[in-house]
N, C-alpha and C positions, 0 to 999 in steps of 0.2 A: 503493499501500498503506498502512498506517496502522501503527502502534505499538499492541503490544499491554504492556500495564505492569503491574504488581498494584498492588492500591491499599493504604492503610491498613488497612483491614480484612477483608480478606483474605489466609491466608494465600501465602509467596513460591512455595510447591510447587503450585498453582493451575493447571489446565491446560488450554489451550483453548478458554477462552474467548471469548468473537465481538471484544471491543475494551474491555480492565479502564482503570478511572481511571488517569489520568497525576499519581503523587505522586511519582516516585523515577526512578531509571536503566529506558532503556528497556529491550525486549528484545528477540525477534525477531518480528517483524511480523506481521500476520493480517489478511487478506482476508475478508468474511464468504463467497466464492467458494470457499475452503481450507476450510471449518468442514465435520466431518465428516457424513456424510449418514445418518439412523438410518432404515435400511430400514420400512416398516410394508404388511402386509398389508391395504390398506383397499382401500374405492372410497366417492368421495364421492356419494351418491345425492339427487338433488333430492326435495325434499320441498314447498316453496313457491315460485312465482313471483309476480314481480307487486311484489316488496320491490326500489326501487333503490340504495336505500343503507338499508340495517338494520343501522341505529345498536345495537340491543341486543336481544338475548333473551332474556329470562326463565322458565325453567320451573314450570311449575305443577306440583301434588302428584301430577293427576290423566294428567297427560301431553302434556295441553295446554300449547302455546306464546306468550308474548306477544311481540309485536313489534315494534319503534318503528323505524317510517319517516321518518326525518330531517324528509323534508318537510310532516312533523305530523301522522302519521296513527300511531294503538291499534292492532295489530290481534290477533285470535286463533283460532292454528290449531291447531284442533281434533286429540284424537290420533287417527294414521289416516286423517287427511285432507287432500288440497289446498286446500280453500278458506277462506281468509280471510274473516273475520268483520269488522270496522271497528267499535271501542270508540265509543261518546260519552261526552262528561263533560268531556273537555279545555279546560286555559283554554285565552284567544288563544296562538296561538303567532308569533313572528316566523319563518319559514323563511328566512335571509338568510344568502349562503354558507355558511360552516360552522355557521350556527345550526340551532335546530332541532326536533323532539322529539328529546331526548339518550337519557339511561341509562334503566335500568327496573332496582328493584330490590327483593324482597318481603321483607320481616322482618314474625316474630311476634314481640307483647308477653308481658310478664310474665303476662299473661291468656287465651295463645290467642289473641287479637285478631290478624288479621293484615291488613298495609299493604302496599296498592303504591307504591315512592318515586319519583318520577320527574324527572330535569332536563331544563331546555328552554329555549327561550331568549324571555327575556318581553322588551314593552314596556313594563310598569309601573317611573314611574317622571316624574318632571318631566322629564326629559331627552330628546330625540329619540334615536333608537335604541333599542338594546335591553341587556341581559345576562343570565347564567346565572339562574336561580333553580331554588326545590328544593323539590316540596309533595311531598306523599301523600295517598292515597284509599283507598276501599275498592271493592272490585269489587261488584258484582249478583251475585248467586246464578247467572244465566244467564252470567255474565261478558260482558254485550254494552256495560255502561254503569258510568262512576266514579261514585261517591256519595261524601258527606260528604268534597269536596275540603277542603283545607288547604296553604295557604303556607307552607312551615316557613322561608324565608331567600330574596331576592332581593338578588343583586349589584347597587349602586347606582352611581351615574357611567357611564349608559349610554351606548352609542356606537353609530354609523352603519358603523361598520366592519365586515365580515363576519369576520373571522378569531379564532380564537384563542377557542372558549365553553368549553373543557375538553370531556366532563365524565363522572365516574364517581362510582357509589354505592357504599361498603361500608358494612360493620358489624363492629364488637368483639360480643366477649361481657362486655360489661360494660353496656350500653346506650346507646352511642353510636353515631351515623350521621356518616360521612365523606363529604365529596363535594370535587370541585375546579371551579375556573372559572380559567379560562386569560388571558394578557396581555391578551386583546380587543384585540391590535395595537397596541398603548402599552407597548412594548418598556422607556422610560424613563422612565416616571410610574408605573406602577400594580405591578411585580414588589417592587420595593424600599418601598415606601410603605404601612405599619401604617393609617394613614386611608383607603386605596382600597384597593376591590376591585378583584381579578383579579391574575390570580400567584400564587394561593394555592389552598392546599388548609384545610380548615374542619370543624369537630368542632361537632358539637352533640347534646346529650337527644335521642333518637327523635321527642321531640313539638316537637321546635323549639327547646325554652331554652336557650340557654346556660351551656355549664358551669362552674362557681365554681373551678376549678383550670385553666380553660383558659392559655396562656403568655401572653395578654394584656391580660386583665382589669383588671389593675389600673391598666394605663396608659387614662386618659381617653379620648383623641384615638381610638386605635388600635380598627382592627374587633378585637371580643371576639371575632366566634368563629371567628378565624384559628388553626389549627394549625400550619402552617408556610409560608413566602415564598418570592420568590426563583425562582418556577416560572413555566417559557414555556407551554406548552400540555398540562395531563399528561391524557391518555387512557385511561392505564389505572389502575389500581388492585385489591389485593388484600389482605386482614386474616390473617396466616396467629396463627392463634387458637390454637395448638401453643405458638410462640413469645413470641405476642402482640405481633406487627412488621406492621406498615404496608408497602408498598412500593404503588410508583406508577412510572412511567413516562413519558416526554413526549417530545413533540417538540423537537427542535432547530432549527437556520437550516438552513445549508447544512451539512450534519453535526453530529454534537455531539448525537444522539437519546439520552437517557441514563434508566437503573433506578436508582431509587434506595430505600432503606430512609429512610421520615418517621420523624424524628423531631420530637417537643414544642419549638416552636419556635424551630427551624432555619431558616436562611435556605441557601438554596439555590443562589446566586449569580446568578442570570439578571436582568440578563444583564452584570454586573459580571466574571463568569469565565464560559468557554465555551468548547469545543473545536471548535465551530462557525463559521462566517465568516459572510457575508451572500451572500443570493443568487444578487448582482450579482458575488460575488467576489473582494470588497474586506474587511477586517479592520473588525471593531468593537469588539477587544479584543483585548491580547496574552496576557491573564491566564487561566489553566488551572486554578490553584489560588489559596486565598489562606486566610486566618489567618480563624475565624468564618464560612467556608463550608464547607457540606458538598459533599465528593465523589462524586460517582456510585458506584455500585456496578459497572456495566460503561456507557460507552458506543459507539454506533454511528459511525462513519466508513467509508465517507460514510452518510449518513443511511437507513435502511429505511424511517422511516415505520410506526412502532410503532403498533396499533390496542388492543386487550381482552387481556385476561391471565386464565388458566385456569388452577389448581389441578388435575389429574387423578385422581380417586380411583377411577373406576370396573374394574373388574377384566377389564371388555372388550378392553382396551389392556395388558394385560399389559407390554410397555416403553412405555408412557408416565405409567403411575400411581405418582404422588407427583411426578411432574415439570410446572415449570410452560411451561405453554404461553403464548406472547407472538408475533402476528402480524406482518409483515412487510407492510403494503402497497403501498409503491413495489415490492417483487421478489416478489413472490406467493409468498411460502412462511412457513409456520409455524416458529418456534424455539423447542426443547424444552432447560429449562433445569434442570439438577441443581442443588440448591440444599441449601447443607451449613451450619453454622456463622455462619447468617446471611450467606454469600455466595453467589457462584458459583458448584461447581466444573467446570462443564461444557456447553458449548454446540453442541446440533445442528440441523440445517436438516432439515425433513420436510414430504414435502408439497408439494415443490418444481413453481410451473407452479400452483398450486391455483386462483389468481386473487388479487382485491385484498379478502383477508376483514379485513372489519370490526367482527366478533363472535362473543364463545363464548359456550358453553354448556355442560352437562353435564346432560342430561336425567335426569326421574326414574327414566326407561329404564334411565340407564347408560349411552348415547349419545352422541357428543359431537356438536353443532350447530354449523357456520360460515355467518356470516352474510355472505356477499359482494358486493359493488357491482353492482349488474348482471347477476346471476345467481339474487338471492333467498336460500333457505335449504337450506342441505345439509347430510347426516346421515353419519358416518362407520359405514360396515359391516364389521367386521373377515370375510376373507373365508377360505375353510373352505380 
């Protein structure tokens, strides 16, 4: 059993969150198995097979879906069809370990032009190996090809290690794009070093320019695109445009998965502070909080292996509307979080046993789509 303890930023009346940030006296212990189950009268209907690791699902306005297969294929799934079409025009992708074709995100600019943003593992650079890159491209009219491809950012310090590429992409409503790069398996080198890529969340103008008000632009040797640092492997992000709040979750080691509110210039502590231990069972730090380092809003111990995040706005799921969904790949359930006062007031389990959910999306039709490792794409359909 692991301790449930209130955070600095969440009221002491906070109830039944999974595991909260430890900053004061521990209270009742809570295990993920004891979380309240929110019953849903839905069925998961298969809409496409043949995608082994569906890293991202991006809905189009006409009902089609774009799907990123981590091994390096971008698919189009037309509305009311189970036939996947491969898109051409991707750059060279290093499908290595946890790397490959990663996140997808559509964004319309002020002139109503629409771009598809993509993160992927790229070998570009002087050293052997690869690191995460962010690009954008236009979709051809028939949605079978990427055109006008533009590389916006490529992490330096390539590595032949196959872990911790990140990566998710989100936009705010002020013309900025945020994306994440994991520590690339260099725990003690990248996350705390502002001169190196890796273990960071980045902020750019949507055309790739570095904003003049980024927190480290006046530090000559720092990577000026950095927005926050001290991260392990952020694989879920959500920007709340109502409160102007950027949320992210990341994988811990053995224990210590985190949900964070991301602040400009903040240090999230990895690996100086952590609620986790080495996979071998040994300890690498005995510090769980430290001045100058941000504590998480929630942490999960044992690790649940969180993947994507989705705020439900659809009327098709009254019990889920307004909740933030987050999936556990390790334990095959979805978590539904109630968000209030920039914190989490309650967490439920839903869809236990659904599978290793890698990606989440809400389509233009209002349905929720799940990308499940080894199972393809499924749609949650309410039952009468």
